[in-house]
Structures are given as C-alpha cells and as structure tokens.
N, C-alpha and C positions, 0 to 999 in steps of 0.2 A: 504494500500500500504506500502510495506517495503522499507523505504527510504535508508537503508544501501546498499543492492544489487543494487538498482537503481542508486545511485551515483557512485558505482563502475563500472557499465556497461557503464556509460557515458564516462569514460576515457579508456575503452578497445578498442583496434584496431580491425579491422575486422578479421585480421589473428588470433588474440588471441581467439576471439569468435568461429571462425571456428575450431581451434584446440581443444577447450574445448568440442564443440559439437561432434567432432570425437571421443574423448576419452570417452565421455559418451555413445556414440553408441557402442563402443567396449565393455564397461562394460555391457551394456544391452545385447549384443549378448552372452557374457560369462555366464550370468545368466541362459541361456537356458540349459546349460550343467548340468547334474545331479551331477557331481563331483565338481562343482564349489562351493566354500564356500564364501558367501557374507561377513561374519565377520571373515575372516581368520586371521586378524591381532589383534583381540581383544580376551581377555579371562577374566573371572570373577576372581577377587582377592579373593582367598579362605579365607584370613585373614581379608577381609574387609578394608584393608589399615591401620590396627591398629598397625602393627609392626614397619613400617618405616615412612609412609606418614603422619599419623595423627599429629605428632609433627612438621611437616615442612609446615604447611598450611599458616604461616604468610608471608605476603609481605608488603612492605611499602604502597602500594596502598590501603590497608585495613583501614588505619588511617582515611582518609576523610569520607568514608561511615559510619564508626563507630561513629565518632563525629556527623555526620548528624543524625544518628539514635537517639543518646542521646538528641540532641537538639529537634528533632521532638517529642520525648516522653514528655519532659518538657513542650513544647509549647502546645501540644495537651491537656494534662491533665489540665494545668492552664486555657486554654480557655474554656474547658468543664465546669469547676467549676464556672468561672466568668460569662460566658454568660448564663448558666442555672440559676444562681442566679437572673440575670436580668429578665429572662423569668418568674420566680416565683413571682417577685415583680412588674410586669408590671401593668399599670392602665387600667382597663376594659373600662372606659368611652370613651377613644379616639381610640378604636379599631373598625374598620369597618369589614363588612362581607368579608371573604376570602374563597378561594377554598381549604378547608381542609376536607378530607373524614370523619375524626372523628367528626368534628363540624357539618357536614351535617347530619350524623347519629344521633348525639345528638339532633339536632333540630327536626328531624323526630320523635324521641321518646319523645319529649316534655321537654327536659332538655337542652335548648340552652345555650351554653357557648362559647363566642367568643375567649376565650383563651384556649380552651380545648387542642388543638394540642400542643401549647407551654408548657402547664403544664405537659402533658403526656410525651413529649420528655424530659423536664427538670427532672422530677421525675425518669424516666427510666435511663437517663444517669448518674445522680448523684448517684443513688443506684448502678448502674453497675460499675461505677468507684470506688466507695467505696469497692464493692465486689472484683474487680480485684486487688486493692491495698492490701486488707486483704489476698487474696489468694497468692499474691506475697510475702507478709511478712511471711506467713506460709511456703512457698517454701524456703525462705531464712533460716528460723529456721530449716527446715529439712536438708538444706545443711550443717548447722553448727552442729546440734545436732542429726542427723539421727542415727538410731539404727545400721546401717551397712554401709560399704563403698558403696554397691550397691544403697542403699536409698539416700545417700548423692550425689552421682554422677548422679543419675537419676533426682533428684531435680535440680541439676545444669543444666542438659539438658533441663528440663521443663522451667526453668527460661529464658534461652536464646532463645529457639525455640518456646515457646508458650506465656509466661506471658508478657515479654517485647515487642515482636512484636504486641501483642493485644493492649497494651497501646499506641503504636506508631500510630495506625490508628483508634482507637476505636471512634465510634459515634453510634447514633441510626440508622444511615443509613446502618450500617453493617448488619442489619437484612435482607436487600435486597439480600444479598449473597445467602440466602436459596431459592431464586426464580430463580437462574440461572439454565438453562437447564442441564448443566453439574452436578451441585450439586444435582438437583432433580433426575436425572438418577442414580447417585451413591447411594443416600439414598434410592431410590425406589428398586434398585437391592438388597441392603443389607436387606431391609425390606422383600422383597419377598423370598430371600434366608432363612431368619429366619422363615418366615411363612411355607415354604416347610419343613424345618427341624422339626418344632413343629408339623406340620400336620402328618408327618411320625411317630411321637411318640404318636399319638392319641389325640392331643388337638383339641377341638371343633373349628369349623370355625367361630362361632358367635363372639367369643372374637377377633379373628384376623380381622374380618370385622369391628368391632367397632374401633380397632386400626387404620385401614386404613382410616376410616372416620375422626378420630382425626387428622391423618396425613394431610389430605386435609384441615380440618378446621383451623389448626394451620397456614398453609401457606396462607390462606385467611386473617387471622388476621395480619400476618406478612406483607402482601402486603399493607393493610390499614395503619398500623402503620409506616412501612418503607416509604411509599409514603408521608405521612404527615411529617415525619422527614426530608425528602429531601426538601419539600416545605418550612418548617420552617427555615432550614439552608440556603436555597437559598435566602429567603426573607431577612434574616439578612445580608448575604453577599452583596446583592444589596444595602442595606443601607450603609454598610461600603465602597462600591465602589463609593458612591456619595460624600465622604469626602476625600480630598487629604491629607493624613497623612501617616507617616511611620507605625504607629500602624494599620492602615487600611490595608496596604500591608501585614503585618504579619498575621492579622486575615483572610484575603482572602487566603493567602498561606496555613494556617492551614485548612481552608475549602476545598481547593483543595486536600490537603493531605488526609483528611477524605473521600472525594469523590473517590479518587484513591483507598483508602483502603477498599472500599466496596468489591472489588474483590482483595484480597491479592495474587498477582501473585507469589510472592516469596514462600508463604506457600503452595499454590496449586501445584506449580511445585515440591516443596520439597516432599509433600505428594504423588504426582504422581510417583516420582522416588522411594520412599520407597515402594509404592504398587508394583511397577514393580519388585523390588528386593525381598521383603518379602512375598507378598500376593499370589504368585503362578499364575496359569493360569486363575483362576476366578476373580482375582483382588479384592477379598474380604478378609479382614484381619480376620482370625479366632483366637481362643484363643492362640494356640501354636505359630502361626506366630507373633501375637502381643507381646507375651512374648519375643520372639527372638529379635524383633525390639527394645523393651525397654532395654533389656540387652545390645544390641549393642550400643545404644545411650549413656547409662551410661558409658560403657567402652571407647567410643570415647571421651567423654568430660574428662574422667580421663586422657587419653593420652595427650589431648591438654593442660591440666593444670599441668601435672606433667612432661612435656618435659623439660629436664634439661637446655638446652641452650636458652630457651625463658624466657623473663621477663614478669611480670604480665600485663603491658600495652599491650604487644603483644598478650598474651593469651586472654585478654579482647577484643581486636580488632577482633581476629579470632572468638570468641564466638558470638559477636554482629553481625558479617557479614557472619556467616556460612550459605551457601545456597546450592541449588541443584547441582551447578557446583562442589563444593567441595565434595559433597557426591558421585557424579559420578566419580570424579577423584580418590576417595578412593576405589571405588568398582570395577573399571575396570583397567586392565593392557593392554598396547599396546605394542606388540612385535616389536622389532626393525627390520623391514623388509621394504625395499624400495618399496613404492607404489606411484603411481601417484595421485595427488590431483584431486578431482572431486567436482564440484560445483553443488548444487541442488537448 
C-alpha cells in the first residue's frame, strides 16, 4: 500500500475527487484520437543535459543524504570487519545445532561442523570487503593518474555510482539479489540473446547448454549461501536486541541497512533509466550502446566537477547522491505549455 497517495486522499473533498476523475476521463477519451500525442509536452534532451543542467544539480537538501551515505559506509565496513572476526574466533563447544543449509549438507556428507555457516559468511565477507577496498583504491589511482581525461572521469563515475554504493550496503546477503525474478529475467534474456547471436555464427549448442546448466547451478549455490547468510545475520541481530545499549541500536541499524541493501532500489532504478535511454527497444545493452553510456557518464561527472560556480563540498554532495531522478531531469526537457495536472 502506498501511504503517500492514501494520506493525500484523506484530506481531499468530494468535489476535488470528482473533478480529478472528470479530467482523467477527458484525457482517456482524447487518447482514442489518432492525432493525439500523449507526451506532447516532453522531448528528449539531445545534449543529455550536459551543456547547462549538469552543473546546476546541487541543492542544499543534498547535504543530509550525502552525510548519511558516508556514515553508512563507515559503519557498515567497520561492523563487517569486527563481527566477522568474532565469527572466526567463536568457541565450537557451546554451539548447538541450528537451521543452516550449509551445516545440514555438511552433516549429510559426513563432515559436520556447527560453525560452518558463520565461517563461510565471515570468510566471504572479509575477502569481498578487502577486494572492494582494493578495487576502490585502484579506481582512485586511475582518477589521479589515468592515461587520458576520459579514463580519469570514467573512474570518477565508477567510484560514485558503483564502488561507494556497494560498500554502503554490502553483506553476504547481497547474493540474494540474483534470485529476484526481475534480475533472473534480465540475465536470462541477455543470456538467450547471446546464445541466439552465437548460434547464428555457427557455434555448437552443446557449449551453450553447459553454460545454461552452470547458470542454474550457480543460482542454487547462491540460494544456499544467501539463505545461510541471512540466518547468521538475523541470529546475531537477535542477540544484540536482547541487550539495551546504544551500540546494540547501531548494530541493528546496520543490519537493517544491509537487509534493505539486498535489493538496491537506487541502483536498479538508475540502471533501468539508463537501459531505457541507451539500450534501445530490446532493453539489452550491446557493445556500441555500452560505449555511448560510458562516454556519457565520464562527460557528466566532468561537468559536475568542473562547474565553475560550485565548491568541492557541493560537487561531492551531488556525486554521492546522484540518482535516477537527476538522470531523468538531464535527459528530458519539458516544454512550457499549460497543461492540467493529472493524478494516476
């Protein structure tokens, strides 16, 4: 249930609702005409908003979410390191049997280990965090010592659109994202499109069939490991909730942040808008379309950071909070034409 429209309707009078329904009905009737243009007030910005709009994205309201993003990154990384160290140093003697798929499978195979889930999660997260930090460090080096302006600004875009958001929400539970129906459909469509292209070039079906089996097997492993990661995190959060401390509140808040981050709505909506703009009718990003998108992102962040009237804290706030709303505002122009508002 969408709370926003519901709360708004509670304060609307009957006359207002009647007027809105009448206007919607008029728009509905107009759509029957062949000459009617539904999006007559909108047009695609040919320059992608790079000429004037890119440098004017800053507003004071961006300061708070930018600070929150930085705090979330610091707290998430610190909790991942400290809690996973505790998982690796836990005492086996005082651990009872729990519902963990990895431990059940280990017991079936004759290698019972009551802390298999915690150790797997701890090893994965520590290695992954180290990898993400190393990649971020390499991105920063490329920002400073890149061979060309394009490489430097593309690295800047990667830092703020990929590296930092990943550290903000990262946990082993992020693997569950690959089991979402939306993600599975997108990845399956991309794989089938690749198979069709390769088959047309004469490649054998046997190799593609094996790749499809690997695709399914990887998702089965992801389900087992992701399920155990959630159980391990939930069990630790339940222990924190039994102690009334401020640190317990912080740890539970980080756990909630990680849980919400399983599906990063900000990144998904951003990717969806980019696919709408750059991927064409099939919504599949091919080589030339991907190159155009990468070039645009590099030029976009160059405009943000070289805008003369902005200071570096403002540019940093824009980069940390850049979202699909900004991208849509850059890509679309709305002609000044009086139109009646319609609610859907």
